[in-house]
C-alpha positions as CSV (number, residue, x, y, z in Angstrom):
1,X,8.2,19.7,-13.2
2,X,10.8,21.9,-11.7
3,X,14.0,20.9,-10.0
4,X,12.5,20.9,-6.5
5,X,9.4,18.8,-7.4
6,X,11.5,16.3,-9.6
7,X,14.6,15.9,-7.7
8,X,14.7,17.5,-4.2
9,X,11.1,16.6,-3.1
10,X,11.4,12.9,-3.8
11,X,14.4,12.7,-1.8
12,X,12.9,14.5,1.2
13,X,9.8,12.3,1.0
14,X,11.7,9.1,0.7
15,X,13.8,10.0,3.8
16,X,10.7,10.8,5.9
17,X,8.8,7.7,4.7
18,X,11.8,5.5,5.2
19,X,12.3,6.0,8.9
20,X,12.5,3.0,11.3
21,X,9.2,3.8,12.9
22,X,7.3,4.3,9.6
23,X,8.9,1.1,8.3
24,X,7.6,-0.8,11.2
25,X,4.1,0.5,10.3
26,X,4.6,-0.8,6.7
27,X,5.8,-4.2,8.1
28,X,2.5,-4.6,10.0
29,X,0.2,-3.7,7.0
30,X,1.7,-4.7,3.7
31,X,2.0,-8.4,4.4
32,X,-1.8,-8.7,4.7
33,X,-2.2,-7.9,1.0
34,X,-3.2,-10.8,-1.2
35,X,-4.2,-11.6,-4.7
36,X,-4.1,-8.7,-7.3
37,X,-2.9,-5.7,-5.5
38,X,-3.3,-2.0,-6.3
39,X,-0.9,0.3,-4.4
40,X,-2.0,3.9,-4.8
41,X,1.0,6.2,-4.4
42,X,3.8,3.7,-4.7
43,X,6.4,6.4,-4.3
44,X,9.9,5.1,-4.0
45,X,8.7,1.5,-3.6
46,X,9.3,1.3,0.1
47,X,6.4,-1.3,0.4
48,X,7.7,-3.7,-2.1
49,X,10.0,-5.7,0.2
50,X,7.0,-6.5,2.5
51,X,4.7,-8.1,0.1
52,X,4.4,-11.8,0.6
53,X,5.0,-13.6,-2.8
54,X,3.1,-16.6,-1.6
55,X,-0.1,-14.4,-1.2
56,X,0.3,-11.8,-4.0
57,X,0.0,-12.5,-7.6
58,X,0.9,-9.0,-8.9
59,X,1.1,-5.4,-7.8
60,X,0.1,-2.4,-9.9
61,X,1.8,0.6,-8.6
62,X,0.2,3.9,-9.2
63,X,2.7,6.8,-9.1
64,X,2.4,10.0,-11.1
65,X,5.9,11.4,-10.0
66,X,8.7,10.7,-12.4
67,X,11.2,11.5,-9.7
68,X,9.7,8.9,-7.3
69,X,9.4,6.2,-10.0
70,X,13.1,6.9,-10.8
71,X,14.1,6.5,-7.2
72,X,12.1,3.3,-6.9
73,X,14.1,1.5,-9.7
74,X,16.4,-0.5,-7.4
75,X,13.6,-1.7,-5.4
76,X,11.5,-2.5,-8.3
77,X,14.3,-4.7,-9.6
78,X,14.6,-6.5,-6.3
79,X,10.9,-6.9,-5.8
80,X,9.7,-10.4,-4.5
81,X,6.4,-9.8,-6.5
82,X,5.7,-8.8,-10.2
83,X,5.1,-5.1,-10.5
84,X,3.5,-2.9,-13.2
85,X,3.9,0.8,-13.0
86,X,0.8,3.1,-13.7
87,X,2.1,6.5,-14.2
88,X,-1.2,8.4,-13.5
89,X,-2.6,10.3,-10.5
90,X,-4.9,8.6,-8.0
91,X,-7.9,10.1,-9.7
92,X,-7.2,8.1,-12.8
93,X,-6.9,4.3,-12.4
94,X,-6.6,2.5,-15.8
95,X,-7.9,-0.8,-14.5
96,X,-11.2,-2.6,-15.0
97,X,-14.0,-2.6,-12.6
98,X,-13.9,-5.3,-9.8
99,X,-10.4,-6.4,-10.9
100,X,-8.4,-5.7,-7.7
101,X,-8.3,-7.9,-4.5
102,X,-6.5,-5.6,-2.2
103,X,-5.8,-1.9,-2.4
104,X,-2.9,-0.5,-0.3
105,X,-2.8,3.1,0.8
106,X,0.3,4.1,2.9
107,X,0.9,7.9,3.5
108,X,-0.8,8.7,0.1
109,X,-4.3,10.0,0.8
110,X,-2.9,13.2,2.4
111,X,-1.5,14.2,-1.0
112,X,-4.2,13.5,-3.6
113,X,-5.8,16.7,-4.7
114,X,-9.3,15.3,-5.5
115,X,-9.4,12.6,-2.9
116,X,-13.3,12.1,-3.6
117,X,-12.6,11.1,-7.1
118,X,-9.7,8.9,-6.2
119,X,-11.5,7.0,-3.6
120,X,-14.5,6.5,-6.1
121,X,-11.9,5.1,-8.5
122,X,-10.6,2.8,-5.8
123,X,-14.0,1.5,-5.0
124,X,-14.7,0.9,-8.7
125,X,-11.7,-1.4,-9.2
126,X,-11.9,-3.1,-5.8
127,X,-13.9,-6.4,-5.9
128,X,-17.0,-6.4,-3.6
129,X,-15.2,-8.9,-1.2
130,X,-11.9,-7.0,-1.5
131,X,-10.1,-5.1,1.2
132,X,-8.6,-1.7,1.5
133,X,-5.5,-1.7,3.7
134,X,-4.5,1.7,4.9
135,X,-2.0,3.6,7.1
136,X,-2.3,7.4,6.8
137,X,-1.5,10.4,8.9
138,X,-4.1,13.0,9.4
139,X,-6.3,15.1,11.6
140,X,-5.6,14.6,15.4
141,X,-8.4,14.3,17.9
142,X,-6.7,16.6,20.3
143,X,-7.9,20.2,19.9
144,X,-4.6,21.8,20.6
145,X,-2.8,19.6,18.2
146,X,-5.5,20.1,15.6
147,X,-5.1,23.8,15.9
148,X,-1.5,23.6,15.1
149,X,-2.3,21.3,12.1
150,X,-4.7,23.9,10.8
151,X,-2.2,26.8,11.3
152,X,0.7,24.9,9.7
153,X,-1.2,23.2,6.8
154,X,-0.9,26.1,4.3
155,X,2.8,26.3,4.6
156,X,3.3,22.5,4.9
157,X,1.5,21.6,1.9
158,X,3.6,24.0,-0.3
159,X,6.8,22.4,1.0
160,X,5.7,18.8,1.2
161,X,4.3,18.2,-2.3
162,X,0.5,19.0,-1.4
163,X,0.6,16.9,1.7
164,X,-2.3,17.9,4.0
165,X,-1.9,17.6,7.7
166,X,-5.4,17.8,8.7
167,X,-7.5,15.4,6.7
168,X,-9.8,13.2,8.8
169,X,-9.0,9.9,7.0
170,X,-11.6,7.7,8.5
171,X,-14.4,10.2,7.7
172,X,-13.1,10.5,4.1
173,X,-13.2,6.8,3.6
174,X,-16.7,6.5,5.1
175,X,-18.0,9.3,3.0
176,X,-16.7,7.5,-0.1
177,X,-18.7,4.5,0.9
178,X,-16.2,2.3,2.6
179,X,-17.1,0.4,5.8
180,X,-14.4,0.0,8.5
181,X,-13.5,-3.5,9.5
182,X,-10.8,-2.4,11.7
183,X,-9.4,1.1,12.8
184,X,-6.4,1.6,15.0
185,X,-5.8,5.2,15.3
186,X,-2.9,6.7,17.5
187,X,0.2,8.9,17.5
188,X,3.5,7.6,16.1
189,X,6.0,7.5,18.9
190,X,8.8,10.1,18.9
191,X,7.2,12.1,16.0
192,X,5.9,15.6,16.2
193,X,2.3,15.3,17.1
194,X,1.2,17.6,14.4
195,X,2.4,15.2,11.8
196,X,2.3,12.0,13.6
197,X,-1.3,11.0,14.2
198,X,-2.0,7.8,12.2
199,X,-5.1,6.1,11.0
200,X,-4.3,2.4,10.5
201,X,-6.7,-0.2,9.5
202,X,-8.8,-2.3,7.0
203,X,-11.9,-1.3,5.0
204,X,-14.2,-2.9,2.6
205,X,-16.5,-1.5,0.0
206,X,-19.9,-0.7,1.6
């Protein structure tokens, strides 16, 4: 990996994902995790402080970026729950079938190149009664905003490590066989609309 991908990009992603508004979204979602947890795209470990040690036995953190894993070192050391790194992309999850109680996706699905394979892998490792907790940005329902997302996406993904502005997250999950238990979409306040439409919710394997 080059200088930008290994050093500059992790810092930019961390700053964007550590804002007060985004942290509030993490605080709403992550404490719901329980049992054996797989976090896909752990990044710099911003979710770790929000896991409830009384509910979570262990977290497997899937993160292919060496730069992001390096940036997570201090949070990993202070984690309230045991964590094991899995240094592979989302399309490759080295865990047994039906071995995970909760999968956590926060601002991750936008960056996975082969999202179909990644979601198939997530379904494979998630127990039938398990839950997928997600908070992702993606395609906006407003036509004017969506047009800007489509225009900006080619440049945005090159600068933002492959991040896609216009993925319809709910549709991707449903196409992969997940069933929505709760979906709370909406714009993140005080954020550019082209990058701030969120899909928040809980899904289960269909």
